[in-house]
C-alpha positions in Angstrom: 5.8 39.4 12.3 5.4 35.7 11.5 8.2 33.6 9.9 8.8 30.1 8.7 11.0 28.0 6.4 9.2 25.9 3.8 10.9 23.2 1.7 8.9 21.3 -0.9 9.4 19.0 -3.9 7.5 21.4 -6.1 6.4 25.0 -6.4 2.7 25.7 -6.0 1.4 29.2 -5.3 -1.7 27.8 -3.4 0.6 25.9 -1.1 2.7 29.0 -0.4 -0.5 30.8 0.6 -1.4 28.4 3.4 -1.6 30.0 6.9 1.7 28.6 8.3 1.7 31.3 10.9 -1.3 29.6 12.7 -1.3 26.5 14.8 -2.7 23.6 12.7 -5.7 23.3 14.9 -6.7 26.9 14.0 -6.5 26.5 10.3 -9.9 27.5 8.7 -12.4 24.8 7.9 -12.5 25.9 4.2 -9.0 24.4 3.8 -9.9 21.0 5.4 -11.1 18.0 3.4 -12.6 14.8 4.8 -10.4 11.7 4.6 -10.8 8.5 6.6 -8.0 8.1 9.1 -7.0 6.5 12.3 -6.0 7.9 15.7 -2.8 9.9 15.8 -0.6 11.2 18.6 -0.2 14.4 16.8 -2.5 17.0 15.3 -3.1 16.0 11.6 -5.2 17.7 9.0 -5.9 16.9 5.4 -6.0 19.8 2.9 -6.6 20.2 -0.8 -4.2 22.3 -2.9 -4.6 22.7 -6.6 -6.7 19.6 -6.8 -4.3 17.4 -4.8 -4.8 16.2 -1.2 -2.1 16.4 1.4 -1.7 15.3 5.0 -0.2 17.9 7.3 1.2 16.7 10.7 2.3 19.0 13.4 5.3 18.0 15.6 8.5 19.6 16.8 11.0 20.6 14.1 13.5 17.9 14.9 10.9 15.1 14.5 9.5 16.7 11.3 12.9 16.9 9.6 13.9 13.4 10.7 10.7 11.8 9.6 10.8 13.5 6.2 14.3 12.2 5.7 13.3 8.7 6.7 10.3 8.6 4.4 12.4 9.7 1.5 15.2 7.2 2.2 12.6 4.4 2.3 11.0 5.5 -0.9 14.4 5.4 -2.6 14.7 1.8 -1.5 11.3 0.9 -3.1 9.5 0.4 0.2 5.8 1.2 0.2 5.5 4.5 2.2 3.5 7.7 1.8 5.2 10.3 -0.3 7.1 12.9 1.7 6.4 16.2 0.0 7.7 18.9 2.2 8.5 20.5 5.6 7.7 23.7 7.4 10.0 24.6 10.3 11.1 27.6 12.3 7.5 28.7 12.5 6.5 31.7 14.5 3.2 33.5 15.0 2.5 37.2 14.2 3.5 38.1 17.7 6.7 36.0 17.6 5.6 33.0 19.5 7.2 29.7 18.4 5.1 27.0 16.7 5.8 23.3 16.0 6.9 22.2 12.6 4.8 20.7 9.9 5.4 17.5 7.8 3.5 17.5 4.5 2.9 14.2 2.7 0.7 13.3 -0.3 -2.5 11.6 0.5 -2.4 8.0 -0.8 -5.4 7.6 -3.1 -8.0 4.9 -2.3 -6.2 4.0 0.9 -8.0 3.2 4.2 -7.0 3.1 7.9 -7.5 -0.3 9.5 -10.7 0.7 11.4 -12.4 1.6 8.1 -11.7 -1.9 6.8 -13.9 -3.3 9.6 -16.9 -1.2 8.6 -19.1 -1.3 5.5 -18.3 -4.0 3.0 -15.4 -6.0 4.5 -13.1 -8.3 2.6 -13.4 -12.0 3.1 -10.9 -13.4 5.6 -10.0 -9.8 6.5 -7.8 -10.9 9.5 -5.6 -13.1 7.2 -5.3 -10.4 4.6 -4.3 -7.7 7.1 -1.6 -9.9 8.7 -0.2 -10.9 5.3 -0.1 -7.3 4.2 1.7 -6.2 7.4 4.1 -9.2 7.2 5.0 -8.2 3.6 5.5 -4.6 4.6 7.7 -5.6 7.6 9.9 -7.8 5.5 10.4 -5.0 2.9 11.3 -2.5 5.7 13.7 -4.9 7.3 15.4 -5.8 4.0 15.9 -2.0 3.6 17.6 -1.9 7.0 14.7 0.0 8.6 13.9 -0.6 12.3 10.3 0.6 12.8 10.1 0.7 16.6 6.4 1.4 16.8 4.7 -0.7 14.2 0.9 -0.8 14.6 -2.2 -0.9 12.4 -2.7 2.8 13.1 0.7 3.6 11.6 -0.2 1.9 8.4 -2.6 2.5 5.5 -4.1 -0.3 3.4 -5.3 -0.4 -0.3 -7.4 -3.1 -1.8 -5.3 -5.2 -4.2 -7.2 -7.7 -6.3 -8.9 -9.3 -3.3 -5.9 -8.9 -1.0 -4.5 -5.8 0.8 -1.3 -3.8 0.3 0.1 -2.1 3.3 2.0 1.2 3.4 4.0 2.8 6.2 2.5 6.2 7.2 4.4 7.1 10.5 8.1 6.7 10.5 9.0 9.0 13.4 10.2 6.3 15.7 12.2 4.5 13.0 15.9 4.1 12.3 17.8 3.2 9.1 20.8 0.9 9.4 23.0 -0.9 6.8 21.3 -4.1 8.0 19.3 -5.3 11.0 20.4 -8.0 13.4 18.1 -10.9 14.2 17.6 -9.4 17.6 16.5 -6.0 16.2 14.0 -7.8 13.8 12.6 -10.0 16.6 12.1 -7.0 19.0 10.4 -5.0 16.2 8.0 -7.9 15.7 7.4 -8.2 19.5 6.4 -4.5 19.6 4.2 -4.9 16.6 2.5 -7.9 18.1 1.7 -6.1 21.4 0.4 -3.0 19.5 -1.8 -5.0 17.1 -3.3 -7.0 20.0 -4.2 -3.7 21.7 -5.8 -2.3 18.6 -7.8 -5.4 18.0 -9.1 -5.2 21.6 -10.2 -1.7 20.9 -12.1 -2.9 17.8 -13.6 -5.7 20.0 -14.8 -3.1 22.6 -16.4 -1.0 19.8 -18.3 -4.1 18.5 -16.4 -4.1 15.1 -14.5 -7.3 15.6 -16.0 -10.7 14.7 -16.7 -12.6 17.9 -14.7 -15.6 16.5 -11.5 -13.5 16.4 -9.2 -13.6 19.4 -7.1 -10.4 19.5 -4.1 -12.0 21.2 -4.0 -15.2 19.0 -4.5 -13.1 15.9 -1.6 -10.7 16.8 0.7 -13.6 17.4 0.1 -14.9 13.9 2.2 -12.0 12.5 5.6 -13.4 13.4 5.2 -16.9 11.7 3.9 -15.2 8.5 6.8 -12.8 8.6 9.4 -15.6 9.2 8.0 -17.7 6.3 8.4 -14.8 3.9 11.8 -13.7 5.3 13.1 -17.3 5.0 12.0 -17.6 1.4 13.7 -14.4 0.5 17.0 -14.7 2.4 17.8 -18.4 3.1 20.8 -20.1 1.5 20.2 -23.2 -0.6 22.5 -26.0 -1.7 22.0 -27.0 -5.3 23.6 -30.1 -6.7 25.6 -29.7 -9.9 23.0 -31.6 -11.9 20.1 -29.6 -10.4 20.5 -26.1 -12.0 16.8 -26.1 -12.7 16.3 -25.4 -9.0 18.0 -22.0 -9.4 15.3 -21.0 -11.9 12.6 -22.5 -9.6 13.8 -20.3 -6.7 13.9 -17.2 -8.8 10.3 -17.9 -10.0 9.1 -18.3 -6.4 10.6 -15.0 -5.5 9.0 -13.4 -8.6 5.6 -14.9 -7.6 6.0 -13.1 -4.3 6.6 -9.8 -6.1 10.4 -9.6 -5.8 13.0 -9.3 -8.5 16.6 -10.7 -8.0 19.4 -8.5 -9.3 22.3 -10.6 -8.1 22.8 -14.3 -7.3 25.9 -15.6 -5.6 26.9 -19.2 -6.3 29.7 -20.7 -4.2 31.2 -24.1 -5.0 31.2 -26.5 -2.0 31.9 -30.2 -1.6 28.3 -31.2 -1.6 27.3 -29.0 -4.5 26.9 -25.3 -5.1 25.5 -23.0 -2.4 23.0 -20.5 -3.8 22.7 -17.2 -2.0 20.4 -14.3 -2.5 21.6 -11.1 -0.8 18.7 -9.7 1.1 19.6 -6.2 0.0 19.4 -6.8 -3.7 15.8 -8.1 -3.9 13.2 -5.6 -4.9 9.4 -5.7 -4.7 7.1 -5.0 -7.6 8.1 -7.6 -10.2 4.6 -7.9 -11.7 3.9 -4.2 -11.4 6.9 -3.4 -13.6 5.9 -6.1 -16.2 2.4 -4.5 -16.4 3.8 -1.0 -16.6 6.2 -2.0 -19.4 3.5 -3.8 -21.4 0.5 -1.5 -20.9 1.6 1.7 -19.2 -0.8 0.9 -16.3 0.5 1.6 -12.8 -1.2 -0.8 -10.4 -0.8 -2.8 -7.2 1.2 -6.0 -7.2 -1.7 -8.5 -6.9 -3.7 -6.5 -9.4 -0.7 -6.8 -11.7 -0.7 -10.6 -11.3 -4.4 -10.8 -12.3 -3.9 -8.5 -15.2 -1.0 -10.5 -16.6 -2.9 -13.7 -16.2 -5.9 -12.2 -18.1 -3.6 -10.8 -20.8 -2.0 -14.3 -21.2 -5.5 -15.8 -21.7 -6.4 -13.1 -24.2 -3.1 -13.7 -26.1 -3.6 -17.5 -26.2 -7.1 -17.2 -27.4 -6.0 -14.7 -30.2 -3.1 -17.0 -31.2 -5.5 -20.0 -31.4 -7.8 -18.0 -33.6 -5.2 -17.0 -36.1 -3.2 -20.2 -35.9 0.2 -18.7 -35.0 2.0 -17.0 -32.1 1.1 -13.4 -31.3 3.8 -11.0 -30.1 3.3 -10.1 -26.4 3.4 -6.3 -27.0 0.8 -6.5 -29.8 -1.5 -8.6 -27.6 -1.0 -6.1 -24.7 -2.0 -3.2 -26.9 -5.1 -4.9 -28.1 -6.0 -6.3 -24.7 -5.7 -2.8 -23.1 -8.1 -1.3 -25.7 -10.6 -4.1 -26.2 -10.6 -5.9 -22.9 -9.5 -3.6 -20.1 -10.9 -0.2 -21.1 -13.7 -2.0 -23.1 -14.9 -3.4 -19.8 -14.5 -0.2 -17.7 -16.3 1.9 -20.4 -19.5 -0.1 -19.6 -19.5 1.4 -16.1 -21.6 4.5 -15.6 -19.2 7.5 -15.4 -20.7 8.7 -12.0 -19.6 5.4 -10.4 -16.3 4.9 -12.1 -14.3 6.7 -9.3 -15.4 4.4 -6.5 -12.4 2.0 -7.0 -9.2 2.2 -9.0 -9.5 0.9 -12.6 -7.5 -2.2 -12.0 -9.5 -3.2 -8.9 -12.8 -2.6 -10.8 -11.6 -4.8 -13.6 -10.6 -7.5 -11.1 -13.9 -7.3 -9.2 -16.0 -7.5 -12.4 -14.0 -10.6 -13.5 -14.7 -12.2 -10.2 -18.4 -11.3 -10.3 -18.7 -12.7 -13.8 -17.1 -16.0 -12.7 -19.5 -16.3 -9.8 -22.6 -15.5 -11.9 -21.4 -18.0 -14.6 -20.9 -20.7 -12.0 -24.4 -20.2 -10.6 -26.0 -20.3 -14.1 -23.9 -23.0 -15.5 -22.8 -21.0 -18.5 -20.8 -17.8 -19.2 -23.1 -14.8 -18.7 -21.0 -12.6 -20.9 -19.2 -9.3 -20.2 -22.1 -6.9 -20.6 -24.4 -8.8 -18.3 -21.7 -9.2 -15.7 -20.9 -5.5 -15.6 -24.6 -4.6 -15.4 -25.1 -7.0 -12.5 -21.9 -5.8 -10.7 -23.0 -2.2 -11.0 -26.5 -2.8 -9.8 -25.7 -5.2 -7.0 -22.3 -4.2 -5.8 -20.8 -1.0 -7.1 -23.7 1.3 -6.3 -23.5 0.3 -2.6 -19.8 0.8 -2.1 -18.7 3.8 -0.1 -17.5 6.7 -2.2 -13.7 6.6 -2.3 -13.4 10.1 -3.6 -12.0 12.6 -1.1 -14.8 15.0 0.1 -13.6 18.5 -1.0 -16.7 20.1 0.6 -16.2 22.6 3.3 -17.1 21.8 6.9 -15.5 20.9 10.2 -12.6 18.3 10.2 -13.5 14.7 11.0 -10.0 13.5 12.0 -9.2 12.0 15.3 -6.1 12.7 17.3 -4.6 12.3 20.7 -2.4 15.3 21.5 1.0 14.6 23.0 3.8 16.8 24.3 7.0 16.6 22.4 
């Protein structure tokens, strides 16, 4: 008789009914959904349960439990990772044969593997955006004391974020959590990442997906300088003269502009002034996301949040100019959300609305309107901009909805022996 031990964050009867007594490769096609993904060393399948999509990875019990713990620890530190939902260990078949364990994570909506970014409609300066996203993810991982050990494009997922990309860690099985990382650990992690990224770019080049102007080795080597620049801005000490207190505010604003909050500042009096120190472990990403959530209830990516806050500020200023006095920010946010944000999105045909997240649609329409207005020498107006965007851009975007139809799985994997 088969047996297993299932641990999850929630109770779902459909999840309990999955065939855990079977090897993952033998799960019936009716359970499998089609999700773009990269190459994995393990067998991975995507399934739909009660309208939600999960990734299921098969590995030995020790790896499964360890990776589940690491993903949860990183999430608690506000690091962008996939959501660890549950584990299935101590699995046996009906005849008593042992089976590997299963790690269950929630699928990250609207995310894409790196290979998918190089097909279809690509982002301008994709190389730069990929490297910036990875550098930002690396910094946040290292601030949290996480040594990755096997960073690669394949072990990350990317979401469009107001013209940029946001990177998420997907595979944490080789990682380690420490109170803090030494300079040597950080440097070696970056060295491994550089080598892996170069190899993946060579694979893209061989497949004809890489622009001929992009050199895989030179591109991969750009990761470390980008990382060092961000790390330095977040962690370096700064000496501030007694009559230059404004520089403290300026430094905090620069950190905020990078998406980080500062919960503690240490000022130490020295002969040449005051030494300003930001403890690397008390900075937290998502400054603009939290502002947008507090004002509007919208949960969006960091760059999307910046563009929404800027649009809200313009909306508020125009309203204040019209009435001749200041308008409270919360009142402006409420009216902006109804009239501007959803008022714009409601002009999109319902059958096309799901192709991108709401905040990304709003951003792209605003950009499209700006380009049209520049070309015509006058503001084309919201309705015309939406109609043009729908007819010339949105209709031709790949469908971001997960395909819940039945059929054979499309995932790629490279089996390994644990």
